Backbone as CSV, one residue per row, in Angstrom:
resi,resn,N_x,N_y,N_z,CA_x,CA_y,CA_z,C_x,C_y,C_z
1,MET,-1.544,11.825,9.676,-2.967,11.911,9.421,-3.518,13.334,9.247
2,ALA,-3.009,14.257,10.097,-3.567,15.507,10.493,-3.124,16.326,8.990
3,GLU,-1.960,16.003,8.618,-1.417,16.802,7.478,-2.151,16.304,6.232
4,LEU,-2.453,15.195,6.105,-3.372,14.733,4.997,-4.855,15.408,5.227
5,ALA,-5.425,15.356,6.382,-6.880,16.077,6.588,-6.749,17.626,6.309
6,ARG,-5.412,18.243,6.663,-5.511,19.796,6.479,-5.565,20.051,4.984
7,ASN,-4.993,19.186,4.138,-4.777,19.609,2.738,-5.642,18.839,1.761
8,MET,-6.726,18.132,2.208,-7.407,17.169,1.501,-8.678,18.174,0.983
9,ASP,-9.068,17.943,-0.316,-10.376,18.684,-0.877,-11.542,17.819,-0.372
10,CYS,-12.099,18.051,0.775,-13.422,17.299,1.320,-14.203,18.214,1.962
11,ASP,-15.470,17.767,2.317,-16.357,18.380,2.982,-16.302,18.092,4.682
12,VAL,-16.144,16.792,4.737,-16.127,16.302,6.373,-14.955,15.328,6.212
13,ILE,-14.463,15.343,7.507,-13.344,14.477,7.822,-13.821,13.776,9.082
14,VAL,-13.710,12.312,8.911,-14.074,11.401,10.100,-12.841,10.717,10.505
15,PHE,-12.420,10.864,11.804,-11.164,10.165,12.282,-11.662,8.973,13.141
16,GLY,-11.077,7.682,12.859,-11.350,6.700,13.742,-10.006,6.232,14.319
17,LEU,-9.921,6.562,15.704,-8.548,6.359,16.350,-8.792,4.987,17.167
18,ILE,-8.257,4.025,16.920,-8.608,2.787,17.568,-7.151,2.198,18.269
19,GLY,-7.251,2.077,19.646,-6.326,1.696,20.381,-5.043,2.455,20.628
20,GLU,-5.280,3.664,20.385,-4.248,4.743,20.676,-4.069,4.890,22.199
21,ARG,-2.737,5.309,22.505,-2.493,5.633,24.099,-3.282,7.046,24.202
22,GLY,-3.749,7.218,25.317,-4.522,8.328,25.682,-3.745,9.718,25.613
23,ARG,-2.389,9.581,26.006,-1.493,10.736,25.951,-1.368,11.120,24.573
24,GLU,-1.137,10.093,23.737,-0.962,10.380,22.214,-2.137,11.143,21.653
25,LEU,-3.287,10.575,22.105,-4.749,11.201,21.627,-4.876,12.513,22.143
26,ARG,-4.532,12.798,23.347,-4.587,14.317,23.769,-3.564,15.047,22.963
27,GLU,-2.395,14.686,22.575,-1.422,15.541,21.972,-1.881,15.953,20.579
28,PHE,-2.495,14.778,19.954,-3.174,14.842,18.608,-4.261,15.943,18.586
29,LEU,-5.110,15.884,19.515,-6.178,16.844,19.638,-5.644,18.274,19.981
30,ASP,-4.655,18.441,20.902,-4.257,19.856,21.262,-3.438,20.436,20.174
31,HIS,-2.478,19.543,19.535,-1.423,20.160,18.727,-1.720,19.984,17.266
32,GLU,-2.515,19.077,16.769,-2.566,18.936,15.330,-3.846,19.365,14.767
33,LEU,-4.917,19.372,15.435,-6.144,19.789,15.022,-6.430,21.147,15.242
34,ASP,-6.248,22.228,14.369,-6.410,23.450,14.467,-7.885,23.758,14.494
35,GLU,-8.267,25.104,14.634,-9.889,25.339,14.722,-10.411,25.216,13.472
36,THR,-9.652,25.543,12.377,-10.404,25.402,11.062,-10.604,23.891,10.651
37,LEU,-9.765,23.103,11.263,-10.012,21.547,10.871,-10.854,20.944,11.772
38,ARG,-10.966,21.428,12.949,-12.017,20.915,14.119,-13.388,21.133,13.404
39,ARG,-13.718,22.303,12.839,-15.034,22.642,12.436,-15.563,21.524,11.436
40,ARG,-14.729,20.865,10.797,-15.288,19.932,9.805,-14.885,18.558,10.031
41,SER,-14.482,18.257,11.266,-14.095,17.058,11.709,-15.072,16.368,12.559
42,VAL,-15.034,14.948,12.645,-15.715,14.179,13.652,-14.571,13.242,14.137
43,LEU,-14.590,13.134,15.428,-13.644,12.041,15.992,-14.280,10.935,16.738
44,VAL,-13.881,9.695,16.377,-14.340,8.619,17.120,-13.251,7.820,17.812
45,CYS,-13.151,7.816,18.966,-11.905,7.317,19.725,-12.070,6.125,20.688
46,ALA,-11.199,5.282,20.731,-11.427,4.078,21.756,-9.859,3.772,21.924
47,THR,-9.378,4.274,23.226,-8.080,4.295,23.542,-7.707,2.750,23.916
48,SER,-6.415,2.380,24.140,-5.997,1.117,24.210,-6.458,0.564,25.564
49,ASP,-6.813,1.356,26.486,-7.394,0.832,27.942,-9.038,0.322,27.926
50,ARG,-9.431,0.729,26.538,-10.894,0.340,26.570,-11.087,-1.184,26.340
51,SER,-12.256,-1.607,26.501,-12.547,-3.108,26.194,-12.401,-3.427,24.721
52,SER,-12.127,-4.636,24.427,-11.854,-5.134,23.006,-13.161,-4.767,22.291
53,MET,-14.335,-5.144,22.909,-15.511,-4.960,22.157,-15.728,-3.370,21.609
54,GLU,-15.297,-2.508,22.632,-15.354,-1.088,22.304,-14.488,-0.656,21.257
55,ARG,-13.336,-1.244,21.362,-12.413,-0.832,20.248,-12.788,-1.301,18.924
56,ALA,-13.224,-2.494,18.967,-13.773,-3.029,17.693,-14.903,-2.341,16.977
57,ARG,-15.836,-1.971,17.877,-17.065,-1.317,17.374,-16.704,0.177,17.009
58,ALA,-15.766,0.735,17.496,-15.268,2.027,17.104,-15.139,2.404,15.776
59,ALA,-14.430,1.353,14.992,-14.177,1.228,13.650,-15.448,1.287,12.854
60,PHE,-16.367,0.521,13.180,-17.776,0.387,12.685,-18.580,1.845,12.701
61,THR,-18.258,2.231,14.008,-19.140,3.589,14.245,-18.511,4.742,13.405
62,ALA,-17.061,4.897,13.310,-16.598,5.855,12.406,-17.068,5.563,11.083
63,THR,-17.050,4.546,10.444,-17.541,4.177,9.088,-18.930,4.509,9.055
64,ALA,-19.794,4.202,10.022,-21.432,4.601,9.892,-21.575,6.273,9.822
65,ILE,-20.705,6.854,10.674,-20.796,8.417,10.630,-20.430,8.758,9.163
66,ALA,-19.343,8.344,8.771,-18.958,8.731,7.261,-19.972,8.369,6.336
67,GLU,-20.612,7.320,6.423,-21.670,6.831,5.437,-22.891,7.990,5.620
68,ALA,-23.250,8.293,6.854,-24.311,9.317,6.923,-24.021,10.653,6.279
69,PHE,-22.881,11.255,6.357,-22.568,12.413,5.688,-22.383,12.140,4.144
70,ARG,-21.903,10.877,3.598,-22.046,10.519,2.220,-23.431,10.642,1.745
71,ALA,-24.435,10.218,2.549,-25.810,10.076,2.084,-26.300,11.657,2.052
72,ARG,-25.793,12.409,2.732,-26.251,13.849,2.407,-25.591,14.420,1.279
73,GLY,-24.772,13.725,0.441,-24.289,14.251,-0.811,-22.886,14.881,-0.520
74,GLN,-22.318,14.608,0.700,-21.030,15.338,0.844,-19.773,14.489,0.473
75,LYS,-18.627,14.996,0.384,-17.348,14.135,0.065,-16.673,14.168,1.415
76,VAL,-16.385,12.748,1.742,-16.157,12.452,3.017,-14.770,11.799,2.980
77,LEU,-13.639,12.341,3.969,-12.555,11.691,4.158,-12.545,10.821,5.419
78,LEU,-12.382,9.536,5.265,-12.246,8.670,6.439,-10.955,8.303,6.905
79,LEU,-10.334,8.523,7.989,-9.043,8.193,8.319,-9.209,7.206,9.588
80,LEU,-8.752,5.948,9.325,-8.942,5.119,10.577,-7.542,4.523,10.815
81,ASP,-7.206,4.651,12.036,-5.819,4.357,12.654,-6.118,3.474,13.902
82,SER,-5.862,2.155,13.727,-5.448,1.425,12.748,-6.199,0.180,12.541
83,LEU,-6.138,-0.501,11.299,-6.821,-1.782,11.193,-6.070,-2.804,11.831
84,THR,-4.802,-2.617,12.152,-4.139,-3.691,13.008,-4.711,-3.750,14.413
85,ARG,-4.934,-2.648,15.102,-5.466,-2.687,16.243,-6.978,-3.103,16.367
86,PHE,-7.801,-2.868,15.242,-9.021,-3.393,15.181,-8.961,-4.878,15.020
87,ALA,-7.934,-5.453,14.348,-7.881,-6.852,14.230,-7.493,-7.573,15.682
88,ARG,-6.632,-6.662,16.365,-6.324,-7.398,17.629,-7.482,-7.327,18.480
89,ALA,-8.261,-6.363,18.493,-9.565,-6.292,19.360,-10.448,-7.361,18.942
90,GLN,-10.503,-7.527,17.612,-11.598,-8.782,17.356,-10.938,-10.127,17.537
91,ARG,-9.604,-10.178,17.494,-9.002,-11.416,17.883,-9.185,-11.750,19.419
92,GLU,-9.257,-10.895,20.261,-9.430,-10.872,21.578,-11.093,-11.464,21.790
93,ILE,-11.906,-10.844,21.060,-13.303,-11.171,21.139,-13.421,-12.667,20.502
94,GLY,-12.833,-12.919,19.484,-12.977,-14.292,18.841,-12.523,-15.328,19.908
95,ILE,-11.236,-15.064,20.515,-10.707,-16.106,21.507,-11.727,-16.312,22.597
96,ALA,-12.267,-15.219,23.143,-12.938,-15.499,24.312,-14.384,-15.891,23.933
97,SER,-14.885,-15.922,22.761,-16.030,-16.730,22.357,-15.749,-18.067,21.851
98,GLY,-14.429,-18.595,22.078,-14.179,-19.966,21.551,-13.770,-20.154,20.113
99,GLU,-13.532,-19.093,19.347,-13.276,-19.465,17.944,-11.821,-19.965,17.869
100,PRO,-11.497,-20.985,16.928,-10.205,-21.455,16.776,-9.403,-20.400,16.051
101,LEU,-8.180,-20.458,16.229,-7.040,-19.549,15.641,-6.683,-20.256,14.310
102,GLY,-6.534,-19.280,13.352,-6.269,-19.795,11.843,-4.992,-18.990,11.341
103,ARG,-5.100,-18.763,10.134,-3.926,-18.045,9.477,-3.382,-16.869,10.238
104,GLY,-2.084,-16.896,10.594,-1.481,-15.715,11.161,-1.880,-15.634,12.637
105,GLY,-2.553,-16.647,13.324,-2.853,-16.609,14.737,-4.060,-15.766,14.969
106,LEU,-4.753,-15.462,13.914,-6.070,-14.786,13.870,-7.347,-15.739,13.689
107,PRO,-8.511,-15.409,14.439,-9.708,-16.385,14.247,-10.392,-15.808,12.987
108,PRO,-11.356,-16.895,12.475,-11.869,-16.457,11.268,-12.696,-15.170,11.233
109,SER,-13.268,-14.631,12.374,-14.029,-13.480,12.380,-13.275,-12.408,11.871
110,VAL,-11.916,-12.270,12.097,-11.087,-11.113,11.693,-11.205,-11.002,10.098
111,TYR,-10.926,-12.054,9.474,-11.013,-12.205,8.002,-12.453,-11.944,7.540
112,THR,-13.351,-12.221,8.298,-14.828,-11.894,7.878,-15.078,-10.481,7.854
113,LEU,-14.771,-9.867,9.007,-15.168,-8.411,9.423,-14.203,-7.513,8.622
114,LEU,-13.055,-7.725,8.160,-12.203,-6.783,7.374,-12.829,-6.473,6.199
115,PRO,-13.343,-7.352,5.301,-13.900,-6.877,4.074,-15.296,-6.213,4.395
116,ARG,-15.960,-6.473,5.342,-17.202,-5.994,5.731,-16.995,-4.369,5.990
117,LEU,-15.741,-4.137,6.746,-15.697,-2.748,7.009,-15.124,-1.819,6.013
118,VAL,-14.186,-2.362,5.131,-13.586,-1.542,4.261,-14.480,-1.408,2.877
119,GLU,-15.328,-2.406,2.582,-16.162,-2.333,1.494,-17.153,-1.284,1.645
120,ARG,-17.327,-0.725,2.750,-18.315,0.368,2.869,-18.023,1.651,2.502
121,ALA,-16.693,1.762,2.262,-16.260,3.134,1.615,-16.317,3.049,0.029
122,GLY,-16.279,4.277,-0.360,-16.313,4.460,-1.869,-17.488,5.490,-2.377
123,MET,-17.775,5.341,-3.757,-18.704,6.329,-4.142,-20.266,5.839,-4.051
124,SER,-21.175,6.762,-4.000,-22.408,6.424,-4.140,-23.117,7.315,-4.947
125,GLU,-24.470,7.243,-5.199,-25.134,8.173,-5.963,-25.253,9.654,-5.571
126,ASN,-24.924,9.817,-4.225,-25.062,11.043,-3.658,-23.668,11.718,-3.310
127,GLY,-22.894,10.979,-2.678,-21.489,11.599,-2.355,-20.400,10.500,-2.374
128,SER,-19.297,10.596,-1.578,-18.259,9.706,-1.592,-17.603,9.677,-0.311
129,ILE,-16.998,8.461,-0.065,-16.118,8.383,1.038,-14.792,7.763,0.729
130,THR,-13.707,8.746,0.844,-12.440,8.226,0.572,-11.791,7.877,1.791
131,ALA,-11.393,6.478,1.840,-10.912,6.162,3.178,-9.509,5.685,3.088
132,LEU,-8.610,6.121,4.183,-7.250,5.758,4.427,-7.246,5.101,5.549
133,TYR,-6.671,3.655,5.585,-6.522,2.914,6.682,-5.136,2.709,6.899
134,THR,-4.735,2.786,8.136,-3.260,2.494,8.536,-3.108,1.084,8.914
135,VAL,-1.989,0.432,8.576,-1.784,-0.941,9.065,-0.290,-0.971,9.811
136,LEU,-0.083,-1.632,10.855,1.119,-1.593,11.634,1.715,-3.078,11.283
137,ILE,3.124,-3.045,10.949,3.718,-4.260,10.526,5.120,-4.386,11.448
138,GLU,5.338,-5.566,11.702,6.543,-5.853,12.506,7.824,-5.935,11.759
139,GLN,8.787,-5.362,12.055,10.127,-5.553,11.418,9.946,-5.260,9.866
140,ASP,9.076,-4.285,9.453,9.004,-4.015,8.079,8.795,-5.196,7.077
141,SER,8.113,-6.163,7.651,7.586,-7.537,7.017,6.293,-7.190,6.413
142,MET,6.210,-7.295,5.084,4.873,-7.223,4.416,4.313,-8.485,4.352
143,ASN,4.883,-9.399,4.940,3.969,-10.878,5.173,3.226,-10.785,6.339
144,ASP,2.905,-9.734,7.247,2.192,-9.635,8.167,0.563,-10.048,7.815
145,PRO,-0.083,-10.953,8.590,-1.353,-11.474,8.012,-2.248,-10.274,7.952
146,VAL,-2.385,-9.156,8.712,-3.355,-8.317,8.576,-2.944,-7.380,7.251
147,ALA,-1.601,-7.053,7.136,-1.292,-6.261,6.005,-1.511,-7.032,4.620
148,ASP,-1.260,-8.207,4.683,-1.533,-9.175,3.588,-2.915,-9.262,3.149
149,GLU,-3.828,-9.371,4.097,-5.264,-9.436,3.774,-5.752,-8.076,3.432
150,VAL,-5.350,-7.020,4.046,-5.879,-5.616,3.571,-5.300,-5.146,2.193
151,ARG,-4.068,-5.753,1.846,-3.724,-5.421,0.526,-4.606,-5.953,-0.625
152,SER,-5.187,-6.995,-0.256,-6.132,-7.720,-1.206,-7.416,-7.067,-1.356
153,LEU,-7.696,-6.153,-0.366,-8.955,-5.595,-0.292,-9.122,-4.110,-0.733
154,LEU,-8.061,-3.406,-0.738,-7.943,-2.007,-1.080,-7.452,-1.623,-2.406
155,ASP,-7.517,-0.442,-2.732,-7.169,-0.021,-4.117,-5.727,0.316,-4.252
156,GLY,-5.036,0.312,-3.330,-3.615,0.508,-3.135,-3.019,0.620,-1.887
157,HIS,-1.755,0.854,-1.745,-0.997,0.919,-0.480,0.104,1.832,-0.696
158,ILE,0.356,2.501,0.579,1.422,3.429,0.528,2.342,2.831,1.842
159,VAL,3.646,2.412,1.459,4.349,1.723,2.412,5.453,2.820,3.159
160,LEU,5.551,2.961,4.469,6.191,3.762,5.228,7.509,3.016,5.725
161,SER,8.737,3.667,5.467,9.857,2.830,5.653,10.530,3.420,6.916
162,ARG,10.966,2.461,7.792,11.633,2.864,9.055,13.032,3.407,8.644
163,LYS,13.587,2.740,7.511,15.093,3.109,7.267,15.015,4.712,6.764
164,LEU,14.118,5.069,6.029,13.960,6.461,5.387,13.738,7.200,6.544
165,ALA,12.819,7.003,7.748,12.545,7.636,8.789,13.855,8.065,9.742
166,GLU,14.714,6.920,9.656,15.901,6.986,10.530,16.884,8.150,9.694
167,ARG,16.790,8.076,8.537,17.787,9.085,7.886,17.116,10.526,7.757
168,GLY,16.064,10.758,8.542,15.222,12.033,8.411,14.718,12.423,7.053
169,HIS,14.278,11.379,6.233,13.656,11.551,5.015,12.101,11.539,5.397
170,TYR,11.455,12.614,5.269,10.096,12.728,5.377,9.236,13.393,4.341
171,PRO,8.179,12.854,3.907,7.428,11.730,4.332,8.326,10.489,4.072
172,ALA,8.197,9.445,4.963,9.035,8.329,4.825,8.544,7.247,3.971
173,ILE,8.201,7.551,2.664,7.312,6.758,1.736,8.245,5.947,0.839
174,ASP,8.126,4.704,0.992,9.031,3.815,0.134,8.235,3.818,-1.280
175,VAL,8.638,4.558,-2.233,7.852,4.666,-3.401,7.837,3.335,-4.231
176,SER,9.034,2.725,-4.174,9.114,1.392,-4.965,8.124,0.289,-4.482
177,ALA,7.858,0.327,-3.140,6.860,-0.639,-2.430,5.437,-0.315,-2.573
178,SER,5.298,0.970,-2.843,3.850,1.449,-2.840,3.121,1.336,-4.173
179,ILE,1.967,1.083,-4.150,1.287,0.630,-5.333,-0.050,1.322,-5.421
180,SER,-0.658,1.748,-6.538,-1.940,2.121,-6.759,-2.586,1.183,-7.949
181,ARG,-3.618,0.736,-7.590,-4.300,-0.254,-8.621,-5.288,0.640,-9.557
182,ILE,-5.461,1.806,-9.350,-6.267,2.651,-10.048,-5.698,3.694,-10.591
183,LEU,-4.391,3.737,-10.794,-3.567,4.753,-11.247,-4.103,5.229,-12.693
184,SER,-4.226,4.116,-13.635,-4.689,4.241,-14.979,-5.952,5.145,-15.143
185,ASN,-6.874,4.765,-14.037,-8.090,5.479,-14.054,-8.260,6.755,-13.656
186,VAL,-7.188,7.354,-12.857,-7.237,8.638,-12.407,-6.200,9.475,-12.889
187,THR,-5.188,9.093,-13.828,-4.166,9.753,-14.250,-4.134,9.920,-15.653
188,GLY,-3.340,10.745,-16.378,-3.110,10.736,-17.755,-1.972,9.889,-18.165
189,ARG,-1.811,9.760,-19.467,-0.792,8.884,-19.984,0.588,9.539,-19.717
190,GLU,0.638,10.884,-19.683,1.971,11.524,-19.464,2.322,11.166,-17.881
191,HIS,1.437,11.435,-17.156,1.602,11.311,-15.747,2.278,9.763,-15.539
192,GLN,1.428,8.775,-16.069,1.862,7.323,-15.765,3.117,7.091,-16.313
193,ARG,3.512,7.700,-17.521,4.719,7.496,-18.126,5.989,8.072,-17.150
194,ALA,5.625,9.314,-16.570,6.585,9.843,-15.523,6.773,8.930,-14.381
195,ASN,5.716,8.305,-13.921,5.624,7.482,-12.737,6.548,6.303,-12.908
196,ASN,6.336,5.648,-14.009,7.033,4.472,-14.503,8.542,4.751,-14.468
197,ARG,8.852,5.819,-15.213,10.362,6.300,-15.387,10.967,6.514,-14.002
198,LEU,10.242,7.068,-13.040,10.779,7.356,-11.867,10.990,6.094,-10.881
199,ARG,10.149,5.196,-11.091,10.333,3.801,-10.505,11.431,3.183,-11.121
200,GLN,11.672,3.352,-12.323,12.912,2.779,-12.970,14.133,3.291,-12.619
201,LEU,14.241,4.645,-12.228,15.457,5.219,-11.754,15.703,4.722,-10.345
202,LEU,14.738,4.653,-9.634,14.804,4.007,-8.101,15.227,2.717,-8.047
203,ALA,14.684,1.908,-8.985,15.148,0.613,-8.931,16.563,0.365,-9.402
204,ALA,16.892,1.189,-10.377,18.522,1.116,-11.050,19.246,1.593,-9.913
205,TYR,19.108,2.625,-9.215,20.063,3.056,-8.004,20.145,2.096,-6.902
206,LYS,18.986,1.357,-6.624,18.972,0.356,-5.427,19.923,-0.702,-5.836
207,GLN,19.886,-1.233,-7.069,20.733,-2.312,-7.526,22.259,-1.992,-7.344
208,VAL,22.757,-0.764,-7.557,24.137,-0.368,-7.252,24.359,0.301,-5.946
209,GLU,23.485,0.460,-5.139,23.662,1.188,-3.966,24.785,0.731,-3.105
210,MET,24.867,-0.702,-2.983,26.090,-1.232,-2.128,27.342,-1.000,-2.961
211,LEU,27.430,-0.977,-4.111,28.760,-0.723,-4.886,29.200,0.684,-4.833
212,LEU,28.247,1.656,-4.732,28.526,2.944,-4.366,29.060,3.160,-3.029
213,ARG,28.475,2.638,-2.059,28.881,2.763,-0.811,30.467,2.102,-0.501
214,LEU,30.718,1.103,-1.249,32.083,0.416,-1.227,33.088,1.260,-2.211
215,GLY,32.628,2.120,-3.101,33.328,2.747,-4.051,33.885,1.899,-5.130
216,GLU,33.052,0.969,-5.427,33.251,-0.056,-6.484,32.615,0.203,-7.790
217,TYR,31.609,1.077,-7.825,30.834,1.526,-8.913,31.683,2.167,-10.085
218,GLN,31.443,1.577,-11.337,32.143,2.180,-12.359,30.992,2.671,-13.444
219,ALA,31.221,3.877,-13.795,30.060,4.513,-14.769,30.442,3.988,-16.125
220,GLY,29.470,3.997,-16.793,29.632,3.706,-18.247,29.028,2.445,-18.923
221,ALA,28.617,1.435,-17.850,28.192,0.126,-18.316,26.717,0.189,-18.716
222,ASP,25.904,1.220,-18.227,24.564,1.256,-18.369,23.984,2.687,-18.169
223,PRO,23.632,3.235,-19.314,23.125,4.739,-19.108,22.011,4.957,-18.256
224,VAL,20.971,4.065,-18.058,20.046,4.201,-17.000,20.551,4.315,-15.771
225,THR,21.405,3.388,-15.347,22.035,3.292,-13.957,22.867,4.609,-13.882
226,ASP,23.679,5.040,-14.720,24.433,6.201,-14.624,23.419,7.478,-14.331
227,CYS,22.277,7.612,-15.135,21.448,8.527,-14.879,20.795,8.542,-13.357
228,ALA,20.413,7.301,-12.994,20.032,7.090,-11.707,20.932,7.667,-10.525
229,VAL,22.215,7.460,-10.761,23.311,7.768,-9.827,23.249,9.282,-9.744
230,GLN,23.409,9.825,-10.956,23.495,11.391,-11.203,22.082,12.108,-10.604
231,LEU,21.138,11.525,-10.737,19.884,12.143,-10.213,19.398,11.679,-8.906
232,ASN,20.152,11.021,-8.146,19.664,10.408,-6.881,19.370,11.536,-5.851
233,ASP,20.283,12.529,-5.849,20.026,13.684,-4.951,18.927,14.437,-5.140
234,ALA,18.583,14.737,-6.480,17.435,15.293,-6.982,16.123,14.631,-6.622
235,ILE,16.316,13.380,-6.926,14.956,12.638,-6.596,14.648,12.532,-5.124
236,ASN,15.629,12.360,-4.170,15.471,12.487,-2.787,14.905,13.745,-2.362
237,ALA,15.411,14.904,-3.018,14.975,16.191,-2.765,13.387,16.471,-3.090
238,PHE,12.974,15.865,-4.201,11.720,15.926,-4.878,10.794,15.063,-3.962
239,LEU,11.148,13.863,-3.251,10.422,13.032,-2.525,10.233,13.598,-1.114
240,ARG,10.866,14.618,-0.780,10.821,15.147,0.591,9.753,16.373,0.692
241,GLN,9.192,16.353,1.817,8.227,17.588,1.980,8.129,17.919,3.467
242,ASP,8.129,19.239,3.766,8.039,19.643,5.136,6.689,19.542,5.523
243,LEU,6.355,19.436,6.922,5.204,19.593,7.535,4.473,21.076,7.061
244,ARG,3.105,20.946,7.140,2.503,22.268,6.959,2.862,23.193,5.602
245,GLU,3.654,22.551,4.671,3.852,23.198,3.506,3.467,22.369,2.313
246,PRO,2.144,22.569,2.103,1.537,21.846,0.985,2.051,22.324,-0.495
247,VAL,2.096,21.530,-1.442,2.510,21.719,-2.731,1.348,21.327,-3.668
248,PRO,1.001,22.350,-4.517,-0.105,21.901,-5.358,0.200,20.722,-6.375
249,LEU,-0.920,20.064,-6.888,-0.602,18.767,-7.542,0.184,19.089,-9.044
250,GLN,-0.273,20.329,-9.553,0.168,20.661,-10.796,1.719,21.041,-10.701
251,GLU,2.019,21.501,-9.668,3.530,21.908,-9.403,4.272,20.582,-9.177
252,THR,3.849,19.710,-8.450,4.369,18.460,-8.240,4.619,17.495,-9.560
253,LEU,3.658,17.568,-10.289,3.601,16.897,-11.544,4.600,17.551,-12.634
254,ASP,4.699,18.709,-12.550,5.644,19.482,-13.478,7.030,19.205,-13.050
255,ARG,7.397,19.129,-11.665,8.639,18.715,-11.174,9.069,17.183,-11.504
256,LEU,8.036,16.259,-11.510,8.289,14.794,-11.783,8.553,14.877,-13.291
257,LEU,7.808,15.533,-14.068,7.976,15.436,-15.522,9.382,15.769,-15.836
258,GLN,9.699,17.087,-15.245,11.190,17.575,-15.669,12.140,16.690,-15.144
259,LEU,12.072,16.011,-14.047,13.093,15.160,-13.411,13.214,13.892,-14.322
260,THR,12.126,13.284,-14.661,12.071,12.111,-15.339,12.577,12.297,-16.861
261,SER,12.519,13.366,-17.444,12.726,13.838,-18.672,14.150,13.504,-19.051
262,GLN,14.968,13.553,-18.034,16.484,13.401,-18.182,16.800,11.873,-18.350
263,LEU,15.962,10.936,-18.123,16.123,9.478,-18.288,16.255,9.123,-19.664
264,PRO,17.450,8.479,-20.333,17.664,8.107,-21.614,16.422,7.123,-22.100
265,GLU,16.150,7.335,-23.323,14.980,6.438,-23.873,15.704,5.054,-24.118
């Protein structure tokens, strides 16, 4: 999150840290937030030892602060970590108030409050709030009830892969599983075409990955798959990035276009 905040073009950054451990929060404040970042940041924190009411309200407090800056005409980045812990806090409140448990073991109030929270982000006549919400899922299952609900509410999702992280591939983004619903509204046709071609290469390689490990893959049957195998190392290098080494958007796009231009028509 700090890496995103450091390199985002915005006026104000609002962090909503919900249910974090106190030690992790202290390390984040001491090691990730430099002086330049602190000057334009607001932090709303409710650690894991705080009451469920306080943890749930912290998410709305962070959003309200972001709205105040937006009303002043500023571009605001809202980083809320995490919606899962917000939902857990609201679950505790719901159970204590006698609510029945519904889908996914969550009370109805969770499904009522999630859209009320996330719908407050976006553009206004004066400014904007760009919000990034994290969701924790168990065993990389996208059928998690909170993840499933949030996917239906937001403009897209970035999926982080435990397997990629175990291989030292950072950022550990599973490109194939990540989706933007507004891609066509914010990118050009050339960019969209390159995006589709890269996804095609990743899907083709995934289909034969087991054969490659067993030494059973035979080239020549499909030119797209052959290209995906040949470019796999280059694609992985393109998808990696070190911390505190930002890359301009145009440079990234140029590399993407060059890489995908090798895919046969």
